[in-house]
C-alpha positions as CSV (number, residue, x, y, z in Angstrom):
1,X,-0.3,0.1,-0.2
2,X,1.2,3.5,-0.6
3,X,1.0,5.9,2.5
4,X,-1.7,7.6,1.3
5,X,-3.8,4.7,1.0
6,X,-2.9,3.6,4.6
7,X,-3.3,6.8,6.0
8,X,-7.0,6.6,4.6
9,X,-7.3,3.3,5.7
10,X,-5.9,4.2,9.6
11,X,-8.6,7.0,9.2
12,X,-11.2,4.8,8.1
13,X,-10.9,2.0,11.1
14,X,-10.3,5.0,13.8
15,X,-13.5,6.6,13.0
16,X,-15.4,3.4,12.1
17,X,-14.3,1.9,15.8
18,X,-16.9,4.9,16.8
19,X,-19.5,4.3,15.0
20,X,-18.9,7.2,12.0
21,X,-19.6,6.4,8.7
22,X,-16.4,6.7,6.3
23,X,-16.2,7.2,2.4
24,X,-13.0,7.6,1.2
25,X,-12.2,9.3,-2.0
26,X,-8.5,8.4,-3.9
27,X,-7.8,12.3,-5.1
28,X,-9.4,15.9,-4.7
29,X,-11.1,15.6,-7.9
30,X,-12.5,12.3,-6.5
31,X,-13.5,13.9,-3.5
32,X,-15.4,16.2,-5.1
33,X,-17.5,13.8,-7.1
34,X,-18.4,12.1,-3.9
35,X,-18.9,14.9,-1.8
36,X,-22.3,15.7,-4.1
37,X,-23.0,12.6,-4.1
38,X,-23.1,11.4,-0.5
39,X,-23.5,14.7,1.3
40,X,-20.8,13.8,3.9
41,X,-20.7,15.8,7.7
42,X,-16.9,16.5,7.3
43,X,-14.1,16.2,5.3
44,X,-10.7,15.5,6.0
45,X,-8.1,16.1,3.0
46,X,-4.3,15.9,2.4
47,X,-2.7,18.7,1.0
48,X,-0.6,16.7,-1.1
49,X,-3.1,14.7,-3.4
50,X,-3.3,13.7,-6.8
51,X,-5.0,15.6,-9.8
52,X,-6.3,18.2,-7.6
53,X,-4.3,19.3,-4.3
54,X,-6.3,19.6,-0.9
55,X,-6.1,23.1,-0.5
56,X,-7.6,23.6,-3.8
57,X,-10.0,21.1,-3.5
58,X,-11.6,23.1,-0.1
59,X,-11.2,26.4,-2.2
60,X,-13.9,24.8,-4.4
61,X,-16.1,23.6,-1.9
62,X,-15.6,27.1,0.1
63,X,-17.1,28.4,-3.2
64,X,-20.0,25.8,-3.5
65,X,-23.3,27.1,-2.0
66,X,-23.9,23.5,-1.3
67,X,-20.9,22.8,0.6
68,X,-19.9,26.2,1.8
69,X,-20.3,25.6,5.4
70,X,-19.1,21.8,5.3
71,X,-16.3,21.2,7.8
72,X,-13.3,20.6,6.1
73,X,-10.1,19.2,7.9
74,X,-6.0,19.2,6.9
75,X,-4.7,15.9,7.7
76,X,-0.9,16.5,6.6
77,X,2.4,17.6,7.4
78,X,1.4,21.3,6.9
79,X,4.4,24.2,6.5
80,X,3.1,27.3,7.4
81,X,2.7,28.6,4.5
82,X,0.0,25.7,3.6
83,X,-1.3,26.6,6.9
84,X,-1.6,30.1,6.2
85,X,-2.8,29.3,2.8
86,X,-5.7,26.8,4.4
87,X,-7.2,29.3,7.1
88,X,-7.2,32.0,4.3
89,X,-9.7,29.1,2.1
90,X,-11.0,28.2,5.0
91,X,-10.2,25.0,6.9
92,X,-11.5,24.6,9.7
93,X,-8.8,22.3,11.9
94,X,-5.6,20.9,10.9
95,X,-4.2,17.8,12.3
96,X,-0.2,17.0,11.9
97,X,1.0,13.5,10.3
98,X,1.7,11.6,12.2
99,X,-1.3,11.6,14.6
100,X,-2.9,10.3,17.4
101,X,-6.0,8.6,16.3
102,X,-7.4,9.5,19.6
103,X,-7.4,13.3,18.7
104,X,-8.3,12.6,14.9
105,X,-11.8,11.2,16.2
106,X,-12.3,13.7,19.2
107,X,-11.6,16.8,16.1
108,X,-13.9,14.9,13.8
109,X,-16.7,14.5,17.0
110,X,-16.2,18.5,17.8
111,X,-16.9,19.6,14.2
112,X,-19.9,17.0,13.8
113,X,-22.1,18.2,16.4
114,X,-25.3,19.2,15.1
115,X,-27.7,22.4,15.3
116,X,-29.3,20.0,18.2
117,X,-25.8,19.8,20.4
118,X,-26.0,15.9,19.2
119,X,-22.9,14.3,18.1
120,X,-23.7,12.6,15.0
121,X,-22.3,9.0,14.7
122,X,-23.7,5.7,15.9
123,X,-27.2,5.0,14.7
124,X,-27.0,7.5,12.3
125,X,-27.3,6.2,8.2
126,X,-25.9,9.4,7.1
127,X,-22.4,9.3,6.5
128,X,-20.0,11.7,8.9
129,X,-16.9,11.8,7.7
130,X,-15.5,11.4,4.0
131,X,-11.8,11.4,3.4
132,X,-9.5,12.3,0.4
133,X,-5.3,11.5,-0.4
134,X,-3.4,10.7,2.9
């Protein structure tokens, strides 16, 4: 497995163990397609992804009225420049690689609280997190 695939699997396993449904995409372009089909509650992105990088993917999600408010998390070894660009685009959180799986789960749960203050996940049929890249 390549590094991106390993990271996607690590994210998937850790979130699914918490009862959160996960849908993955191999790159930014596929992520945009999946997001519009699945309507996830949150998207994790890597900065370095084939076809469309994570920051450009985030920019497209933010510029689309259907996904403007979708929580976006960068999971990547980011430079300060990339963090600054991510903040400009509207990234909600950054998680540096290598990451602690418990920190990932806590961050996702914090970002997917529904309007009534309940955390989405276990028992909820809607996808709670998507991941592109790795």
